[in-house]
N, C-alpha and C positions, 0 to 999 in steps of 0.2 A: 504493500500500500504506500508506504513512505520510505524513500531512499535518501539518506543524508550521507554525503560523501565528502570527507576532508574539509568540513566546515570549521572556519575560524572566525572569531569576532574580536576585534580590538577596538576599545573605546579610547579616544584621544590619539595623540601622535607623539612620535619620538620617545624620549625617556619618560615622559609623563603618561604614555599609553598604558592601558591595562588590558591584558588578554583574558577575556571572559570565556572564550571557547578556543581550544587549541587542537586543531586537526581532528575533529569529532566525526566518526563514521558509525552509522547504525541503520539497520533495516527494520521497519515495523510492519508486521503482517496484517492482512485484512481481518476484521472482527477480533482484534486483540486488545486486551486491557494491558497497556504497556506503561510502566511507571519509571519516571526519572527520579532517583532517590539520591540524596546527598546533603551535606551540611550547608548552612547559609553561605552564599557567595561562591558555590561550586560551579555555577553556570547552568543549572537545570532550568531556571526560569528564562534565562537568555535564549536557550535552545528552544524552549516552548514558544517564546515570542518571535523567534526567527521563523518557525513553522507557520505561525499566524500571519507573518508579514509586518509585524511591528518593528522588527530590526532587520536590516540588510546585512548579510554576512560579509566580512572582509574578503573571504575567499571560500571556495567550495561550491557544491551543487546541492540542490534540493528538488527531488522529483516526487510527484504523486501519481501513481499508476503510470509511470514513465513520462509524465508531462512536467516540464520545467515550471516550477512555481515562482521562481525568483522575479521574473518580470511583472508578475501580477500583484496589484495592491491588495491589502487585506480583504476588502469587500468583494473582490472577484475570486477569492480562493474558496474552495468547497469545504471550509473548516469554520467552526464556531468555537468561542472561548467562554468558559465560566471562570470569572475572576474571584479572588479571595473575598472581596466585599460585596459580591453579587450584582451591584450596580442596577438595582431595580428602581422603577419610577414610583415614588411614594404617592403621587397624586392619581395614579391609575389603580384599577382593580387588578386582582390576580389574572383574570381572563384578558384584560386589556394589555397587561405586561407580556403575556404569552403571544398575543396577536401582533404586537408592535413590529417585530422583525418581518413578519409575513406581509404586513401593510407596506413596509418600506420596499419590499420586493414586488409590490403591486399584484399580489395574488387576488383572486376573485373573492367576493364576500362569502360565497358558498364554501370555497376551499378553506378560507380562514376559519369560519365557524366550525367546520368539520374537524380541522386539524387541532384547533384549540380544545374542542371536546375530547379528542383522542389523547392529547397531551395531559389534560387534567385527569383523565382516567388513569393514564400511565403512571403519573406521579402521585396518584391517590389524593387529589386536591379538588375534586368536583364540588364538594359541599362548600368550599371556600372561594368559589369562582368570583363572587361579587364583593368580596372584602378588599379593602385597600391593603397594600403590602405592609403598612405600618401597624395593622391590626392583627398580624399573625406572628407566630413564633419564629425564632432563628432557623430552626430545622425546616419549617414550612417555607420560609423565604428561600432557603437553599433549593428546595424542590421546585419552586417557581422559576428560579434562575436556570435550573436544569431543563425544565419544560420549555422555556423560552429559547434556549440554545438548541434544543432538539427539534423544535417545531419546523424549521426550514429543511429538516432532514439532511444535515451535513454529512459528508463522507467521513470526516474526522472531527471528534470533539476533544478540545484541549481544556484541561482542568488545572488551574493554578492554585494549589493548596485550598480547595473550596471548603474543607472541613475544619480548618484551623480555628475558626471562631466559635465552634460549637463545644458544649460541655462534653465530658468524657463519655457518658452513657449515650447521649444523642449521637456523638461521633461514631460510636460502635454500631449503632442502628443504621446510620446513613452509609457506612461502609458496605453493609449487606444490600442496602437499597441501590447504591451506585452499581454494584456488581450485577444486580437483577436488571437494572435498566440497560446496561451494556449488553447483556445476554439477549434481552427481549428485542432490542432495536437492531442488533447486529452491526452497530457503528463502532469503528475503531476509536478507542479512548486512549489519549495520552495524558497521563496524570502526573503532576508534580507534587512531591511531598518531602519533608525531612523526617517524617515519622516512620521508623523501621517497621513497627508492628502493623501499621496501616498498609504499607507496601506489601508485606508478606501476606496479609489477609486478603487483599483484593486482586493482586496482579497475576496475569498469565506469565509475564516476564518482567524482570527488573533490570534497569541499567544503573549501576552505582557510579556516581560521579564525584570527582574531587579535583579542585584546582583547574577547572575547565576541561578536564579529560574524563573519558569513560574508563573506569578501572576494571569492571567486569559486567557481563550481561549473562543472565540465566534465569531459570525458573526460581521461584521463592525457595524451593527445597535445595536447589543447586547453590544458590547464593548463601544460604544459611549453613548447609552441611559441608560444602566444598568451596570455601572462599579461596580466591586465587592469590591473595596477598594479605599482608598484615592489616592494611587500612580497611579492607572489606570485612575481615574477620572482627576487627575492633569496632567498626561502625554498626554492624548488624548484630544486635543482641549483646549479651554478656559473654565474654570469652576469657579463659585463662591462657596465658602465654608462658611457656616453659622453654628455657634454653636447653639444647641437646646437641649431641654429636651425631652427624649423619654417617652411618656405617655403609649403607648401600641403598640405592633407589632404582627401581625399574618397573615399567608398566603400571604406573600409578600407585605403587606401593613402596614404602621405605622401611628400612630397619634402622633404628636409632637407639642411642644410649642416653638415658636421662641423667640429670645431675646426681641422683641417688645411686647410680650404677646399674639400675634395672635396664634391660634391653627389651624393646617392644617393637611391634610393627604398627604402622600408621599409613593413612592415605598420603599421597604425595601430590602437591599442586604442580602444574606445568612449570618446567624450569628447575625442578628439584632433583634432576637426574645426577648420576655420578656418585662419588663417595668422598668422604672427608669433609671437614669444615663444620662450622657451627650453623645450626638451623634453629628456627623457632617452631615449637609444637603448639598448635591451638586446640584447646579442649573446651567444649561447652560445659557449664556447671551441671546441667541436668544429665550429661553423659557419664558422670563419675559417681562413685559411691564412697561412703566413708565407713571405715572399719575401726574397731578398737584394737588396742594393744600392739600398735606399730605394724599390723599386717597390711600389706598392699604394696604398690609400686613406689609410693612417696610417703615416707614417715614424717610426722611433724607434731606440733602441739595445737590443739584447738583453742583459738583465741576468742571467738565470739560465735554465738548462736542467735540467728535473727528469724523470728517467726513472722510470716506475713499472710496468714490465712490459708491459702491454697497450698503453700509450701513452706519449707524451712531452709534457710541458708546457713552453711557451716563455713566459717572463715578460718583457714588453717595456715599457720606459719610453718613452712617446710624446713626440715633440717638442712637441706641442700641450698637453702637461700630462696628468698621470695615468698610469695603467698599463693594460696589456691582457694577458690570458692566452690563448694559442692552444693547443688540445689536438689532437694528431694521433695516429692509430692507428699503432702500429709494424707494419712489414711485414718479412718475412724478406729479408735482403740489402740493405735500403734504408739508404743512408748518411744520417747526421744532416745536415740542410741547412746548419746554421750553428752557431756557437759563441758562448758568452758574450763580450760586447764587440763583436760584429759590428753593423754598420749593417743594419737590416732594414726591411721594409715589411709591413703587414698588409692583407689583402684579404678581402672576403666578398661573396657574390653578392647582387644586388638582391633584396629581400624576405626576407633572412635575419634582419634585425633587427626589433625590435618597438619602436615609438614609444610612450612613456609620458609623458603631460603631467605636469609637476611641480606 
């Protein structure tokens, strides 16, 4: 659907210039929920606005179904954008807001009436059709903004952090709603967020960005379980990082020696081949278990136990240096296995860790 090839964007000139996008290339498939994920200032919104036509790239190409989009101004591109602040018209009703874009496109009254009714039903806002947008909740306003953007039936819908202004529970509900809308309409969604859980919950694929570049593209499971580099592993969820010696690596698997002296096998990210040298092992807290009496791969002392309802975190100071966090799901009637100050050992199954070459 969308082919972005070697796109760069520099704001300013000379030494005062700032590179917001640095040789970015990505292909987005039809009917895909594709997310641009990264910290503030990484370039994700600049890339979104380049697709929309609000920014002209300094170099590179942008195609939609093989057609060059760069010569076209924003209003001539078959894309629509939902902004963070929704940009609704407060003096108009919900139905009038949805109809506005269709009126600007000079659609017939019959088509506008039919489409508005369809969009109201799609976003479950039919009972609110005659209310002013200032008389409805934030979540309902977001639905209206979505309906207005979907009404002209764009081929691509761009969403610039549209859930950031909502409270936690409503944001969770709207994540499911957005995924439902994307599935029912069949429109390609390109979604921008800095929220890792949001990206994992909604996306077919995720592009993790940093400093104007794409660091990794993959499914949510691939991004979480098989990070290609330390930045991705650190940015997506919680991760323990252990220094280790690489003994051998081949075919996506590695043999390593931990600081404790234990030798284990782990997954190997691309570029981790060969033998010798120091590497970093990334292990998710929920992939490890805590044992008593120094049994396990990594002995240490339990410094802190943190209960947070659904689970418990165990913070361990390792004998070989550094710290490690284990997260276990709480079960009814299960006793806490150890207390702060106890000697413990940490274990994890072969293949649970991911080797990242430093």
